[in-house]
C-alpha positions, 0 to 999 in steps of 0.5 A: 612145096605144099605139105599134106593136110594134118589130122585136122584137115588144115595145112600144118603151121610147120612141118613137124619133122623140122619143128617150129624154129626152122624157117625152111619148114614153116608157113607160109609154104613157098610154091608155084602157081602150077603146084597150087593148081595141081593140088587144089583143082579136084572139084568143079567149084575149086576149078572155078575159083582157081580160074578166077584166081588166074584171071585176078593174077593176069589183070594184076600183071597187066597193070604192071604189078609183078614184083611181089608175092601172094599169100593164099589161105582160107577154107580153100586150102583146107579140107572144107568139103569134109570138115564143113560139108561144103565147097569153098566159096573163094580163096583168100589172098593178100598180095604183097607187091611193089608199085609198078611206078614211083609216080604216086599220082599214076599209081592212084590212077591205076588203083582207081581204074582197077577197083576190082583188084583193090576192093575186096567186095569187087574182087570177090564178086568178079574173081572169087578172090577175097583179095587184099593188097599190101603196098611194099613201097610204103614205110617199113613200119606199115609193111611190118604192121600189115604183115603182122595183121595178115599173118595173125589172121591167116594163121588161125581158123576164125571159128576154132582158133586152130593154128594152121599154115598158108601158101606163098606164090610169086606173082611173076610165074608161069600162069599160062602153064597153070591155066593149061593144067586147069583146062586139062583137069576140067577136061578129065572131070 
């Protein structure tokens, strides 16, 4: 479930009624891609970014990246239209996933042939996703270090240092249903 934005126009870092020590009530908030679409597809610009996100996720799955989750954040999950007077330009994503193969050479080949998924500038240009990848097959020390980095970066606004929450979506969920919802939203606009 994605909580309502707080008075600062951001997702709260934890649900106040549950407090900051209850893991069930703290960010990242686990949800589905369909709930994410329902929540954030309210403008033309947001729908275009969401379409890019769905394309990004589709291509990840097409190369076998299915076992993992994504953290979504940035101005996209904030009330950036009100707070900064502009629409979001992208959605920030960190994909935490296991490699689809244990063959390291095959994995390197997949990454090299799909740089639009693994190089942030290419992903941003093609999918409107400021996208990063954490390989869960690496040593746990590296996974913990990467998680600490991304959680620290995503849990605060860059300019104001305001503490905020983020969303977590499994990679392997019903993106086709989410695309149908997005298409309906575009038709209702």
